[in-house]
N, C-alpha and C positions, 0 to 999 in steps of 0.2 A: 805762039810766040808772045802774044798779048797776055796770055795766061801766065806765062813765065815771068813776064815783066811785072805783072800785077803781084805775083807772089814775092818777087824780090822787093818790090816797093813796100808790100805789106810787111815783110820781114824786117826791112830796114826801118820801117816806121814804128813797128811795135816791139822791136828787139829790146830797146831800153826798158820799155814797159814790162816786157816779159822777164827781163833780168831783175827788174825791181820787184816784180811779183814773186819771182823765185827767191829773191833775197828776203822779201817779207815772209814768204812761206817758211823759209828756214827760221826766221825769227819767231814766227808763230809756233812752229814746231818746238823750237827751243823754249818758248814761253809756256807752251802746253806741257812740255816735259818738266819744266820748273814748277809749274802749277801742280802737275801730278805728284812731283816729288814733295812739294810743300803739303799737298793734301795727304799724301801717304805719311809724311812726318807728323802732321796734325792728328791723323787718325791713330798713328802709333802712340802719340802722346795722350790722346783722348782715351784710347784703349788702356794705356798704362794707368791713367788716372782712374778709369772705371775699375780696373783690376785692383788698384790700391784701395779705392772706396769700397769695393765689394769685399776685399780682404778685411778692411777695417770693420765693415758691417758684420762680416762673418765672425771676426774675433769679438766684436762687441756683443753680438747675439750669444756667442758661446759664454762670454763672461757673464752676461745677463742671466742666461739660463743657469750657469753655475751659482750665481748669487741667489737666484730664485730657489734652486735646489738646496743651497745651504740654508736659506731662510726657512724653507719648508721643513728641512731636517731639524733646524733649531726649534721650529714651532712644534713639530711632532715630539721632539725630545722634551720640550717644556711641558707639553700636554701630558706626556707619559710621566714626567716628574711630578706634575700637579696631580695626576691621577693616583700615582703612588702615594704622594703625601696625603691626598684625600682618603685613600684606602687605609693608610696608616692612621690618620686621625680618626677615621670611622672605627677602626678596630680598637684603638686606644680608648675612644669614647664608649665603645661597647664594653670594654673591660671595666672602665670606671667613668661614670658620668658625673661624678662630683667635681665641682669647680673649686679647686683649692685656693685660687687667687682671690676670691671674694673676701674671705675672712682676713687675708693678708692686707688687702686694700683698706678694709675697715680698720684694722689695727694701725695702719699708717695715718689714716685721717684723724684718729684719736690722739695722735702724738702731738705734743706741744713743745716747741722750741728744741732743746737739745736732750729731751728725755731719752734715756736708754743708752746714751753714749758712754756713761760711766762704766757700764758693764764690760764693753768691748775693750776698755783701757786697763782693766784690772789684770794683775799678774796671772790669776787663775785662768781667765779666759784666754789670754795670750799663750800661756803654756799649753792649753788644750788645743787651740786652733792651729798652732804651728807644728812642724815636724810630721813624720810619717807614722808614728805609733798611733794605734787605735785608742780611743778614749771616750769616756762618757762625761758630759757636763750637766750638772743638775742646778737649774735656776728655780729657786723657791721663795716663798714669802707668804705673808698673810693674805687673807681674802681681800680683793680689791686694791692690792698694792701696785698694780700696773704691770704685771708680769707679761700679759699679752702684748702690750704696747712695747715693752722692752724687747720681747721676742721679735716683733715686727721690725724693729730697727736692726736687730741682729741678722735677720734674713737679708735686709737691705745691704748691710755691711758685707756679709759673706758673699752675696751675689755680685757686688762691685769688685771684690777681690778675686773671684774665681773665674777660670776660663773653661768653657764647655769642653774644650779639647783635652784638658788635663784633669779637670775636677768636675764632678757632678754635684749639684745641689738640689735636694728634695726637701720640701717643707710641708707641714700640715698643721692647721689650727682646728682643734676640736671645738665645735659650736654647740652650746647648750640648747639652742633653738632649732638645730638641724639634726634630726634623729639619725640620718645616714652617717653623718660625720663622727658619731659616737660608737661606731662599730669597728672592731679590729680589722675585719676584712676590707672595709672601705679605706682605712689608713694604709694598709699594706698595698692595696691596689693603686692608690694614689701615688705612693712612692715609686712603685714599678712603672706607672704611666709616665711620671716625670723623668725617670732615668731614660726610658726608651724615646721619649719625645725630644730629648736634647741631642740624640745621637742616632743618625740614620743607619750608620754602619752597625751599631749595636742592635738596632731594630732588625735589620736584615739578617744578622747572624742568629737571631732568635725567633725568626718567623714561624717555624714549625712549632716551637715551644709555646709561642703566643696563641696559635690556633688551638693547640691542645688545652691551654689554660682557659680559653673562651668556652670550652665545652662545659666547664664547671667553675665559673669565676668566683664563686663564694666558698670554694673548698679551701679551708685554712691551710691544710697540709700542702696542697698544691701551690698556694701563694707563697708559703714560707720557702719551699724548695726552689721555686723560680726566682724569688728575690735573693736567696742565698747564692744561686748561680750567677745572677747579675752582679751582685756586690763582689763576689770573688774574682770576677774578671776585670774589675775597675782598679786603677792605680790609687784613686782617692775619691771618696764620696762623703759629703756632709749631709746628715739627716737631722732636721730640726722639727721637733714635735712639741706643740704648745697645748696646754689645757687637758692633759691626760687625765686629770682628776675629774673632769666633766663626765667621763664615761662611767657606765655602771661598774660595779666591782668586778663582775665577771669579764666584761670587755676590757677593762683596764689591765687585769692580770693576764689575759690572753695576749694583749698587745705587748706588754712588757716581756712576757715569755718569748714571743716571736723576736723581739729586738735583742733579747739576751742571746738567742741562738746566733744572730748575726755577729754580735760582739765577740762571742767565744770562737766563732769560726774564722773571722778575719782579724788577724793580729796586727795588721798595719794598714793605714790608709782609710780607716773608717772613723769618722767623727760623728758622735751622736749627742745631740743637744736636747734635753728634756726640760720642760717648764711646767710647774704645777703647784698646787697648794702644799704648804708645809706639813699638812696632816698626813700626807702619804709618803713622807720622806723615808720612813722605815721600809715601806714596801719597795720603793725605788732602790734603796740601798741594798736590799736583799736580792733583788732581781737583776739589777744592772751594775751594781758596785761602782758608782761614779767616783772617779779619783779627783775630779775638779768640780767646783760648784761655788755659787754665791747666793746669799740671802738678801732680799730687798730691804731688810732691816739693817744692813751693814752701814758703816760710816760713809762710804762713797755714795750709797743710795740716799742717805739722809741729807748730805750736802746737795745732791742733785735735786732732791725734793724741795729743799728750801729755795733754791734758785727758781724752780718751776712755780712754786707758790707766789714768789715775789713777782714773777712775770705774769701770772694769771691775774693777780690783784691789779697790777698796773694796766693790763689789757681791759679789765672790767671798768676801771676808772676812765680809761681813754675812750671806751665806747659808751660811757655814761650809763652803764648798767648799774654800777656802784657809785653812788654819790655821797661823799663825806665832806664835812666842813672843816674838821680838825686834821691837818696833814699828819700829825703824830699818830692818828688812828690807823693810818695806812700800815706802818710798821707793827703796830699792835696787832692788827689782823693777821699779818704774816707770821708773827711770833706765836700767837695763840694756835693758829691752824697747824703749824709745823709741830708744835709741842703735843697737841691733843690728838693728832691724826694717827699716831702709832704706825706711820708708814703707809697708811691706807689712802691712796690717791683718790679712789672713788668717794670716800668719806669727805675728803676736802672739796670735791666738786659739788657735792650736795650742800655742804655748809656755805659755800660761796653763793650758791643760788638763793639760799635762805637769807644771807646777809644783803644780797642785792634787793630783796623785797622790802627791807627796812627803810623807813623814810627819814629817820633822824640819827644823829650820832649816838644819842642816848639809847635808842632802841637797838642800835648795832652793838653797843657795849653790853647791853643786857643779854643779847643773843650770844655774845662771846662768853659770857659767864655761865650760860645754861646750855652749852653744846651737848648733844647726845654723846654717850660714851662709846658707842660702837655703831656699826651699820644697821643692826636690827632695831635699835632704838630710833635711829634715823628713819627707817622705813615706817615704824609705828607712828611717828609724828606726822609723816606725810599721809598716812591712812586716816589719822584723826582729822587732818585738814580736809580730806576727801569727804568724810562724814559730815563735817561742819557745812560744807558747800552743797550737801544734798545729792552727791554723785555716787553714793555708796552702791546702789543697786546696779547701775551701769558698770562701774569699775570692777565690782565683784565678778560679773560675767566676763568682762574683758580679761581680767587676770586669769580666771579659770580656763577660758578657751585658749588664750595664748600659751598656757602651760602645757596643754595636751596637743596642740596643733602639730601636724607632721612637717609643716613648713611655715615660715612667718606669714602672717595674714596682713592684707592691706586694711586700711581703715574702712573702706567700703565693704569688704568681706566681713569684717567684724561687726559693722553696723547692721548688716542683714542677719548675721548669726544671732546676735543678742536680742533681736526682735522676734525670734521664733519661739513658740511654745511647743513642746512635744505633741505630735499627733494633730496639729491644726491642719485643716483640709486644704487651705490655699494660702498664697502669699498675701500678707496684709501690710501694704506699704505705709498705712497710717500709723503703724507701730514703730516704724523706723526713726532713728535719730535724724533730725533735719539736716544737721551738718556733721557727718562722721569725723571730719578732721579735728573737731573739738575734743575728741577722745584723748589726744596727746596732752592737751592742756588740763583736762580733768584728772589725769593720772599723776600729775605733779612730779614728773621726772622718773617715776618708777617704770614707765614704758616710754620708749623714745622712737623716733622715726629714723629708719635707716634710709638715707638719701640715695644709696646705690640702687636699691630695688623698690623704694617707696613702701616698705612694709613696717609694721610695728614690732618692736622687740623689747624684751626686758632690758633695763639699763645695764644689768649685770646678771650673771648666772646665779649670784647669791640672792637676787630678788625672787627668782623662781623657787629656789630652795627654801627661802623664808616662808613662802606661802604654802608649800606642800610637804615640807620635811616633818617627820614625826618628832624630831628634836625641838621644833619650834611651835608645836601645837599649843603650848601654854604661854607662848611669848607673843604670838601674833594678836593684834587687836581683834576683839571678838567679832566673828562673822566673816572674816577674810580667809581664815585658814581652811584648807580643803585636802581631801585624800585624792591623789591623782587618779587611782583606779576608778573611783566613783565618778569623777569628772569625765574620764575617758568614755565611760558608758553614757553619761549625760550628753556628751558631745556627739556620741553615736546616735542617740535619740534625735538630736537636732538634724544630723546628716540624713538619716532615713526619712525623717519628716519632710525635709526640704525636697528631696528627690521624688517624694510621693505626692507633691502638690498637684492639684487638679489643673493648675496652669500649664503643666507640661503634658498632661494627658490629653488636653485639647489640641496639642500639636503632635499627637501620636503619629509616628512614622515607623515603618518596619526598619529595624536596624540591621544592616548587612552583617552577615556572619564574618567575624574577624578571623584573619589567618592565624594559624597556630604558630606562635613564636617560641618554640621550645628547643633547647639543646639536649642531645642525648646524654644520659648519665646512667651508669650502672648502679642500681639500688640494692642494698642489703646483701647481694651475693658477695661483694667484696668483704663484707663483715663476717661472712661465714668461714669457718675453718676449712682447710683443705681435706681434712679427714672425713671421708664419706661413710664411715662405718657407724656413725652415731645414729641410733634409733631415735633419740630425743629430738635431733634436729632434722630428721628426714622429712617430717611433715611441714616444718617451717620452710625448708628449701623448696619443697614441692609447691607450697603456696606462693612463694616469690617467683620461682622459675616459670610457673604457668602464666604469669602476667606478661603483658607486653613490656618491651624494653623500657626501663624507667627513664624519666626525663627530669632534667634539673629545672627547678622553678626559680626564675630570676625575681628579684624583689619588685621589678617593674610589673610582674604579672598581676599584682594587686591593683594596679591602676589601669585606666582605660587606654586603648590603643593610642599611638602617637597622633597628634593633631597639628594642624597648621598653627603657627605662632600668632596669626592674626585672630583677633577676637571675633567670634561669630555673633550675629545679631542676638542670639539667645543668651550667650554669656555676657554680652554687653548690657542687656536688660536685667539679667540676674547675676550679680557679681559673685555671689557665693557658689554658683553652680559649678564652675570649673574645679574648685577645691573639693566640693562634695563628690563630684564625679570621680576624681582621682583617688580620694582617700576614705570614702565611706566604708569600704570593706575592712580597712585597717582599724577604724574606730569601732567596729562592731565585733571585734574579736572576743570580747567578754560577754556577748549577748546570750540569753537563755530564754526559754518560754516564760519565765517568771516576769519578764518585762512587759508582758501583756500586749497592748496594742502596738508598741514599738517592735516587738518580736514579729507580729503579723506583717508589719510593713517591711521588715527585714526579709522575711521569707518571700514576700511578693517580689521584692527587688532581685533576690537571688534567682528565683525561678522564672520570672517573666522574660520572654524572648523578644517582645515587641515594646520598644520604648524609645522616646525621642532622646533620652539620655544614654550615651554610650555605656556598654557593659564592661566591667573589668575583664581583661583577657583571660584570666583564670576561669571565669564563669562560662566562657565559650567552650570549655572542655567538658561541661556537664553532659553526661550520657545517661539519661533517665530511662529506667525500664517502666513497664506498665504500672508498677506499684508506686512509682515516683521516687524510688531509692537509687542511689548511684550503684552502677554495676562494678564488677571487679576490674574493669579495664581502665579505671580512672586513677592510675598510679600518680599522675601529675598532681591531681587534686589532693590525694593523700599526703604527698610530700609538702604541698603548700599548707595544708591544715596543721601538720605537726611542726614544720619549720617556723611558721608564724604564730603557733600556739593559738589557733583560731577556734575557741570553744564554740562559738556560734555555729560555724559550719560543721564542727564535729557533732554537735547536738542535732543538727538538721539532717545530716547525711550519713554519718557513720553508723550503719546497722550491719556490722560484720557477723558472719556465722561464728558459732562457738569454736570452730576449727581455726579461726584467724586469731585466736587469743595471743599466741606467741608473737606473731608479727605485729599486732597492734600494741601489745605491751612493750615490745622492743622499741617501737617508734616513740612511745610515750617516754620511755627512759632515755632514749638517745637525745631527744630534744628537750627533756626536762619538763614535759607537759603534765606535771603531777596532778593538776586540777582535773585532768581528764579521767583519772582513775575512778573517781566516784560516779562518773557518768556512763561507764561501760554498761550497756543494756542488759547483760546477762550476769551481773553481779548485784549483790544486795545493795539497794540504794541507801542513802543517808549520809549526812555530813560526817566524815571521819578523817582524821589526819592521814595524809597520803602514805606515810610510812607504815602506819597501822593497817591501812587498807591493802598495801602491798603484801603484807604478811598473810592475807587471806588467799593468795594464789598458792598453788602447789609449788613445792621446791623445784620440781622438774620444769614447770612452765616458767618459773622465775629465772632459773639458770639458763634455759634456752634463750630467753629474752635478753639476758645479760650478754650472752655470747654474740647475739645478733647486734646488740646496741653498742657494745664496748663499755668500758668503765669510766671514760673521761668525764661523764656527767656527774660522777660522784666527787669530783674535786671540790665542788661548791657545797657539799654536804658538811654538816658538823661531824666531829669525831664520833659522837654517839649514833648519829644517823648512819654513818658508814659502817660502824661496828654492828648495828642492827641488821643491815643488809648482808654483811659478811656472815653473821650468825645464821641467817636464813639459808644462805648458799651452802654452808658446810653440812646442812642436814640432807643434801642431795646424795643418795647412796650409790648412784650409778654413774658410769661414764666419767671416771675420775680424770682421764687425760684432758678432756675438754673443760670440765669444771675447774680443774687445777689451774689452768691458764687464767681463768677469771679470778680465782682466789688470790693468786700471786699479784695480779694487777691491782686488786683492791688493797692488798697488804702493802704494796708500794706507796699507796696514798696515805697510809697510817691508820691504824685502828686501835681501839682500847681492848686488849685481850680479856680484861676483867669486867667488861660491860655485861650487865645482867639483862636478859631478855626472857620473855615467856616462851616456853616450849612444852607442848603436851601438858598444859596446866601447871607446870612448874617453872620457877625462875632459875635459869641456868646461865653461866658465863660462856663467852665465846671460847675461852681456853678449854673449858670442860667439853664443849661441843667438838672441838678439834680432836681431843683425846678419845672421847666416847665413840665417835664415828669412824674410828680406825683409819684416819688419814695417813698418808705417807709421812714418815718421820721427818722428811725434809721440811715440810710445812711447820711441824712442831718445833724443829730446831730454829727456823726463821723467827717464829713467834717468841721463843725463849730468848733469842739474841736481842730481839726488840725490847723485851721486858727489862733485861739486864742493862741494855744501852741507855734506857731512859731512867735508870735508877730504881727499877722495880725489884720485887722479891718474889721468887717462885714459891715461897712458903706462905704467901699471903692467903688468908682465908677466902674461899670462893663464895661462900654464902653464910647464912646464920647458923649452919650446923658445924662450922669451923673446919670443914674439909679443905685440903690443899690439892694442888695438881697431882701430887704423888698418890694421895688417897684415891683420886678418880682413876688414875692410870692402873693402880693395883686392883681396885674394885672391878674395873672393866676388863682386867686380865690382858692388858696390852703391853707385851714385853718391850717392844720398841719405844713406847711412850715412857715406860719406867726407866729405861736406860738413858733417854734424852734428858728427862727432868733431873735424874741423879747427877748426870754430868754437868748440869747447869746450876748445881748448888742446892738442890732440894734436901731438906733435913729428913733423914730416913726414919727417925723415931718421933717425928712431929705427931701430935694428937689432935683429934677433933673434939667436939663438945661432949662426946661420950667417953673420952679418954682412950680411944682406939687409934692404933698406929696403922700405917699402910699395910703392914703384915697381917694385922687383924682383919682389915677389909678384904685382903686377898683370900684368906682361908674361909671367910664367911660368904664369899661371893657364890651365888647359886649357879647351877648349870654345869656345862662341860668343864672338866679340869684343864684341858688344853695345855697352856704354857705355865700353869700354876707352879710347878716344881722349878722351872727355869727362872721364873720371876722371883720366887722365894729365895733361890740361890743368889740372885742379883742383890736382893735386899739384905740378906744375911751377910754377904760378902762386903756390903757397904756399912755394916754395923748395926743392923736391925736386931732387936732383942726378942727371942722367942718366949721369954718369960715375962715380958712386959704385960702389965695388967691394966684393964680398963677400969672405969669408975664403978663397975659392978664387981670388980675383983677377979675378973676372968682374964687369964693369960692367953697368949696366942695358941698355946698347945691345948688349953681348955676349949677353945673355939674350933679347933681343927678336927676333922674326921680322923678315925682311928688309924687308917692306913697312911694318912698324911702326917700324923704325929711322928711315926717312925722315920719318915723321910726328912722331916724338919730336924729331928735329933741328929740324924746322920750328917746333915748339912752343917750343923753347928760344930760337929767334931771334925 
C-alpha cells in the first residue's frame, strides 16, 4: 500500500515535470526537424552553388581550351605561312639574287626637288600610261642628262598609282659597275621575281614551272617562255627598264629581242618603259617600235632643268659652299649653266663644284667664261688637277681597278689592292695608303662614295667609258687611258698574288670539301637532231651520251661557298681577302702560261686542296687522274670553262682526245669562245684570225659542230664572216638533210652570196659554191630571191674571169640550177672575159654528157645562139663534139 501511495505521490509530483519534458521534447524534435530541414536546404543550396561553380569552371575550361586550340592553330597557320613565305623567298632568291631596289634607292637619293615630274605630266606619258592597250615608251637624251633620276621618279609615281591586286609593276636599273645587272638573263629573272613576289596566288599557280625553271635559271629560252606565260595571265603589267645602253651590244640586243616578244604577244595590258642614251634610238625603234617617247632635250625638260639649277645654286649659297659678293652674279651663274649645259645635268653638277672652289667674284666670272664644252673636257680638267696635286699614280690604279671590279670596292679594299705588286711574297702594310678614305678627295668627283653600301663608284658610267673606250684613246689625258682586257689580267695578277701571300700559308688549315651545289641539265643532246641515221654525228653523240648527266653551272659556282655575313678575324685583318676569294677565278679568265710567275700562282691556286682561303665551288669538281689532267667525267667544269670563256682553265685542263674535236668545237662555237681555237692542242699553233683558223677544220667536222652548237652565235658576226662560214658549210658533200637545216638557219641571218673565199687554192663565191656542189634547188631559189630582194643582179660577174651564175651552172652541167637562174632573170647570152656564153661553157665541159642535151634545150629555148662566137672566133658549134653538133642543130630547128 505504501508503495502504491509512493507511486501516486511520485506521479502527482512529477507529472507536470513530465508533461513539460514531453512538451520540450516535442519542441526539441520540432527544432531538430527544422534544423534538419534548414541543413538540407543549405546543403541543397550549397550543392547547387557547387554545381553552378563546377559548371562555370567546366565551361571556362572548355572555352580556355578552345582559345588555346585556336591560338595554337593560328600559331601553326602563321608558322606555315611564314615557312611558305620563307620557302617562296628562298626560291625566288635562288632564281635571282640581284637586288633591284638598290639602284632605285640610289636614283631617288640623287633626285633634287621636283626633278622628273615634268615627264609624267606630258601628253605622251599620260597617253602611254592610261588605257588597256599595250605600248612602249622610250625616254632618251644625251649622256648625263638625268635619265636615271627621271626614271626613278617614274617608278615612284607608277608605284603610288598601282594596286598589286590589279596591276603588277616591275622595274630594273642596269648598273655599269655591277656586271650581273648588265646581263639579259638577270634582267628577265628580276622581272619574273618581282611579278611572283607581289602575288602569292600567282606564285602558287606556277610552283611546278618555277621548280623546272630553277633547274636551268640562265636558260634564255626558258626564261622567255616563263615570262611570256606570266604576262599573258595578267590583266595589266608595267615594266620599267633604265640604262639598257649600259649593256654590251650582244646583251642589249638579246634583252630588246626578249621584250619585243612580250610586246608582240600581249596586245593589251602591257606597258613597257625604256630609258637609254639617244645613240641607240634606232636600235630601240627597230626592235620595240615605241609609239610614245620623250627626249630630255625637249622644252619641258629645259624648263625643269632651269628651275633645278636655280634651286641648286640657291642651296649652295645657303650652305655657304658658294660664296659670292655681287647678288647679280647669282642669276648670271644660273643663266650660263643652263645655256652651256646642253641638257646635261651631270655637267652642271661638275661645274657647280668648280665654281664653289673659287674664292672671288672675278675668279667665278673667269670660270664661267672658260667652261668646258662637254663632259670629256670636264673629265680631262679634273685629271689635270689630279696630276698637279701629285696623285696621278694612286688615282690611275684606282680608276683602272674600279673599271674591272666585279662589284664596287670599298676604300679599304682599294687601298690594299693598289699597294700590291704582282708576285710579291707577303703583305706589306708599309706600302698602304695611311688613310684610304682620302681616295675620294684625290679623285676630284670622278669617283664618289655610295653611302648605301660604303663603296666607291664612278660618278657616272660615262667616266668609265672615258677611261677605257677605244673612241676616247686620243682624248683622255696622257697616261690615264687603258684597255679593259689588259687591266682585267693585271687585276688577275693582283688577286692571285694576294691569295698566295705567305701570311695565309702560315695559317694553313685543311679546307673541308664543299658540297656539290649543282642542278641537273641535259647538255648537247637537246641540240642534236632526232635523226639517228647520220654517220657524221654518230661519234659526237657517243661522246656526249657516254658522259654523266650534264649539270648546269650557276654563275655563283665561280665564287666560294656561302659564308656567314659576319666578318671573320682573317677578313677583318685583310680587307681585300673577301673580294679576291669570291672573284679571283673570274679575273683570271684571260690567263695563259705567257704570264710567267702569275700563271704559276694561278695553277697552284687551282690545284691545291689545302688552303686557309676557301676554294670556288667549281674547283671542288676537279677529278684529276694520275697524269694531273681532268677526266671525261667533268662535264660541269667543261660547261663552266666555255660559258665563262675561261681561257686560263682551258689552257690548264683541256687536253681532249682527237675524237673529241666535234664536241669541243661545237662548244667553242656555241659560247663564242673563238680565242680558244688557236689553243687546241692538236692543231697547228700560231696567232691566226679565228675565222681563218676555223677554215682549217674539215667540212664534216665543222658541219657536225654547227649542228651541235646551233647557229645563234652567228648573229653577232659580220656579213662577211657569216658568208665565209656559209661557204665552208656548203662544201660538205654528205648528209644533206642535216646540213641543209644548218644552211637555212645561216641564210635566215643574211649572207652575201657574192662573197669571195678561198677554196682549193682558188677564190670562189658562195653562189658558185651552191651551184657547183649540187645543192637542192630550193636553196638556190632562196638565194636568188635574196639577191633580187636586195636589188642585186644575177648577171653580176662572180670573179675577174667575168663568169656569171649561168656560166657556172652550165659548166657544172646542173640542169636544176640552170632553170632556177634563168627564171630569176639571168641573161642567156651573157659573155665572160673570153667572149663565151653559157652554151659555150656547156659544150666545152669535160666528162660525162649527163644532162647536156636537156640543158642545151633549156638555153636554146630561152634564146641562146648556137652561132655565137667567142673572142677567138669560135662558135658554139665549133666548140661542140661532132655528135652534139647534130643535136644542137636539131634543137634550133
